[in-house]
C-alpha positions, 0 to 999 in steps of 0.5 A: 560039095561045090557051088556049080555057081561060083560068080553068086556072092552071097550079101557081107550081111550072111558072109558066115554063110558062104562056106557052110559045104565046105570044112572051113564052116565054123570058123567063118561063123565064128568069126562073123558072129565075133565080129558083128558083136550084136549077133541077128539084131546087128544083121538084121539092120545091116540087110535092111540097111544094104537093101535100101541103098540097093533101092536108092541105087536101082530108083536114080537109075530107073529116072535116067533111063526115063529121062534119057540121060541113062547111058547104058541100060545093063546097069539098070537091069542089074540094079534093078535085079539087086533090089528085087535079090535083096528085098527077097532075102530080107523077106525072107529072113524076117518070114524065118524069125516069125516063124522061129519066135512062133515055134518057141510061143508054141513050146511048153513051160 
């Protein structure tokens, strides 16, 4: 089954998830884990760094828009939406990690 939205790309931190619906999902995920070397912590760190970069870009374009130096307002709108989506992704990752930790703590020993 293919995604009806072909233009949406996954952030580089979770590229192994792009082929989950296809037959080649296992090699993609294994390659991402082997290349990262740090596992979940490395993915989370990289996601936070990308989030900070996107927010800095969005903030810079917002300042340009406020001062009248921005040539194309579309650039700011795109950057602001990318920063918003990246924030939502990092928050979702954090929430899932907390849920998983809570479930592990509830397991009987």
